[in-house]
Every structure is written in C-alpha cells, then in structure tokens.
C-alpha positions, 0 to 999 in steps of 0.5 A: 500499500502506498503512503496516503496524503492525509491533510493530517499527514506531515508531508500534506502539511509541507505542501500546503505551509509551502505554497502559502510561502510561493505566493508569498515569496511572489508577492515579495518578489513583485513588490521589491520590483515595484518599487523602483520608479526610475524612467527607464525602469519599465522594460525591466519591470516588466521582464522582472514580473515575468520571472516571478511569475513563471518562477511562482508557477514553476514551483506550484507544479513542482509541489504538485508533482511531488505531492503526486510522487509521494502519493503515489509511493512506491508506485509512483514512476521515477520520471516524476522525480526527474520532471521534478528535478528540471523544474526545480532548475528552471525554477533557479534560471528564472530566480537568478533572472530575476535578481539580475533584473534586480540588480540592473534596478538598483543601479540604474536607481542609484544612477537616476539618483545621482543624475537628479542630484548633480543638476 
C-alpha cells in the first residue's frame, strides 16, 4: 500500500505551507520590483514580473508533482521525480534572471538619483 497524503499527514502540512510560501515570496518579488520608479525601469520591471511569475508557477507545478509522487509511492514513476528535478533547475534559472533584473533596477535607481543630485 502507498503512503496516503491525508490532510493531517506531515507531507500535506509541509506542502500546504510551501504553497503559502510560494504566494508570499511571489508577492515579495513583485512588491520589491514595483518599488523602483526610474524613467527607464518599465521594460526591466516587465521582465522581472515575468521571471517572478514563471518561477512561482514552476514552484507550484513542482510541489504538485512531488505530492503526486508521495501519494503514489512506491508505484510512482521515477520520471515524475526527474521532471520535478528539471523543473527545480529551471525555476532557479528564472530566480537568477529576476535577481539580475533586480540588480539592474538598483543600479538604474542609483544612477538616476545621482543624476538628479548633480543638476
């Protein structure tokens, strides 16, 4: 018999909290990106929003696949775990992309601020 994922199981509780974390972290990324107000930040912000959204969606898909694998254990296909592993790697690529956008926004904000002060 497989491991049942019931609402009171540790797995269910962990992934419930993780889904809430994904939403909270996505909100954090969006709010942090929104805080930049330079004239040239619009395009970078759009890319950052896209990276944040894709990262969040990949995190949700990853969690669903892992819950499925736990629920079906030991019958779950190892390919599900492999797909989840690939999604994790791709998710971190989008996270790094968001961090690069964030760094550009910080640099742009500093440059804009110094430019205003020098006038």
